[in-house]
C-alpha positions, 0 to 999 in steps of 0.5 A, spaced: 499 499 500 502 507 498 501 513 502 495 515 500 492 508 500 493 508 507 491 514 510 485 511 505 484 505 510 485 510 516 480 512 520 478 514 528 477 506 531 472 507 535 474 500 539 480 497 540 481 490 541 488 490 547 492 487 542 499 490 543 502 494 537 510 491 536 515 496 539 518 496 533 512 499 529 511 504 537 518 506 535 517 508 528 511 512 529 515 516 535 520 517 531 516 520 526 512 525 531 520 526 533 522 528 526 517 534 525 517 541 523 516 546 528 516 554 529 523 556 530 525 548 531 524 549 538 520 543 539 516 545 545 513 539 548 514 532 549 510 525 548 508 521 554 507 514 552 502 509 557 502 502 557 501 502 564 494 499 564 492 502 571 493 509 568 490 508 562 484 506 567 485 513 571 484 517 565 479 514 561 473 517 566 476 524 565 476 522 557 469 521 557 470 514 558 472 512 552 473 505 550 480 505 546 483 509 552 484 503 556 483 498 550 489 501 546 495 498 545 500 505 548 497 511 549 500 517 547 500 524 550 502 530 546 504 535 553 506 542 550 510 547 554 506 551 559 511 557 556 517 559 553 523 560 558 530 562 556 532 556 558 528 553 555 529 557 548 537 557 549 537 548 549 534 549 544 539 553 540 544 550 544 542 543 541 543 545 534 550 549 535 553 542 538 550 537 533 551 542 528 559 542 530 559 550 530 556 557 532 553 561 527 552 570 527 545 569 524 543 564 528 545 566 533 542 573 532 535 570 531 536 566 538 536 574 542 530 575 538 527 569 540 529 571 547 526 578 546 519 576 544 517 570 547 518 569 554 514 576 554 509 573 551 502 571 556 503 564 558 496 563 555 499 565 548 506 562 549 502 555 551 496 556 545 502 556 541 506 551 544 500 547 542 499 547 535 506 544 535 505 539 539 500 538 534 503 538 528 507 532 532 501 528 533 499 529 525 506 525 523 505 520 529 498 520 526 500 518 519 506 514 520 501 509 524 497 509 519 503 506 513 504 502 519 496 498 518 496 501 526 489 505 528 490 510 532 484 515 534 485 523 535 483 526 541 480 532 545 474 529 548 478 529 555 479 533 561 486 537 561 486 539 567 485 532 570 489 528 565 496 534 567 494 532 575 493 524 574 500 525 570 504 530 573 506 534 568 504 541 571 510 540 575 514 538 570 511 546 566 507 542 561 500 541 560 496 536 556 494 538 548 492 532 545 491 524 546 492 519 541 490 512 542 494 507 537 492 499 537 488 495 533 481 496 531 475 492 534 471 491 528 465 486 531 464 493 537 466 499 532 460 502 529 464 507 524 469 501 521 465 500 515 462 507 514 465 510 508 470 515 508 467 521 507 471 529 505 470 534 502 471 534 494 479 537 492 474 543 489 471 545 494 476 544 499 481 547 495 483 554 492 488 554 486 491 562 484 495 561 478 
């Protein structure tokens, strides 16, 4: 199957069968998320990977009691930075210099530009920006899961404050943005499995300006 065939195959599974996804598939899904583009390359988020069943059971009641939370193989929580700090920005820029093995005058000037802007922003504005970056990685993970023929269910229906408390995210300067249960569909209990995928037509969705 090519990529578009697999994207047509994927859907938001409403029931999963609890079967474990091979670790090598999970590793590739997470690597795809790690490789995602982010604003200024800051990667202002972390991914919490939950296989502990007790933790899943705690999250399910605060996630609209959705069964995929507990019946998935792995529950991925994309958690964005709660704010941008000088330390976080400097660590990101220092990592680039370390990996590339040199300093660039333009890059260092850009560092100073961000240091003069981001830490002074309202914290909620910072979180919303960081959360958008987490969503880019989240989308990469969904596409990678489809390529691996692993089901993934994007999930915004949850109480973020409760999830943050269960996982101790606020103490780490993080806030949950979106959940992604990954696993395998349970066809006998999934009302969506046999329904035709419905999307806007290309003509409706896309405007071309020549």
